[in-house]
N, C-alpha and C positions, 0 to 999 in steps of 0.2 A: 730574771726572766721578765719580759715585758708583760703588761697587763692591759686588757681591753675590757671596758665595762659596757654592757648593753642593758638599758632599762626596757622592760616589756610589760604589757598589760596581761592580766589573767582574768578569764580564760584568754588564751592567745588569739588575737584578732588576725585577720589576713595581713594587715599592715605590720603587726608585731612579728609575725613569722617572716615577712620580707626583711625587716630590720635585723632580726636574729640571724637569718640566712647570710646577710652581708657581714655581720659581726663574726660569725663562725669562720667565714672565708678570710677575713682580715686577720683574725687570731692565728689561723693556720699559716698564712703567708708570713707572719711576723714571728712565728714560733712563740706565741704569747699565751698566757693564761687568760681564760675568758670568765668574767664574772657576769652572770645573768641576774639582773636585779628586778624585783617587783616591789612596789610600794603599796602597803595597805593604808588607805586613807582613814584616819580616825573617824571622820564625819560619815563615812559610808557604812561603818560597822562590820564589814566583812573581814574575815581573817583567812587569808591564803597562807598555807604553810610552805616551807621549803620542799617538802615531799610532793605537795600538789604541783608546785612549779616545775620541779625536776621531772615528774611523770608526764606533764603536759609537753615539755620540751622534748623529752625522749620519744614520745609518741610521734612527734613531727619530724625529728631529726636523728633518732637513734641515740646511742650512748656517745657522749662527747668527752674526749680526752682533755685533760687540763681545764676542766670547767668546774666552776663552783656556783652554787645557787644561793642567793641572798634575798631575804625578805625583810624589809624595814617597815616601820610604821611612822606616819607623819601627817601633818595637815596639808602640806604642799608637796606634790610630786617633785617639782623642780628643785626645791631645797633639799629633799632627801637624796636626790641624784647627786647634787653638788657635795653633800656630806660624804657620800660613799666614794666619790671620785677623789676627794681630798684625803679621806682616811686611808684609802688603799694606794694613794699616790699613783693613780692610773696614768698610763701613757696615752691612752685614747679612750674616748667615749663615743659610741655609735648610737645615734638617735634618729628617730623618724622625723620627717620634715615638719610635722605638726608640733612635735615636742621641741624641735630646734628653735622655733620662733619664741616659745615661752621661756626657754633657757636664756636666749639672748636678751629678752626683756628683763629677766631677773639679773643677769650680769650688769646691764646698764643701770638698773636701780641700785645695785650694790656699789658700783664704781663711783657714785657721787660721794661716798664716805671714804676718806683717805685711808683709814685703818683697814677697811674691808678690801679696798683696792689693793693694798699691799698684800693682804692675805691671799687674794686671788692670784696675784703674780707669783707669790712664794710657794703656794700649795696646789694650784690648779693649772700648772703649766702642762696642759695635755692637749692633744689634738682632738677637735670635735669633728666627727664625720657624720654628715647628714645623709640619710637614705630617702630617696624619693619613692613614693608609692608607684607601683606599676600602673599604667593606664588600664582601665576596665575593659 
């Protein structure tokens, strides 16, 4: 079964809900499992739990079939996203346009190193789908 990963902020922001809405639609169209990911940043000291994340998503979207909720901890959101995508061998990652530019910068920084470039080609062969925020 295909896998779609969508990183979100907690509490869910308007933009996170928009990104999640698109990811849910993409996962349904592809008959894919959806991984909803939140990253607890060490430097912020807040600890969001899987239950917190699941309850917030279900309040906005109801119960989701074929969804799993993952909370990781790290110093950089972008690096934690890459680790999750690689570990799960995701087929697609759905990110908001603000996050997309940070992930692209991270990719460029890593691709200067031949070993990391090979790693990205071998393990992160996934589609990156960017969700634009709706006009206010």
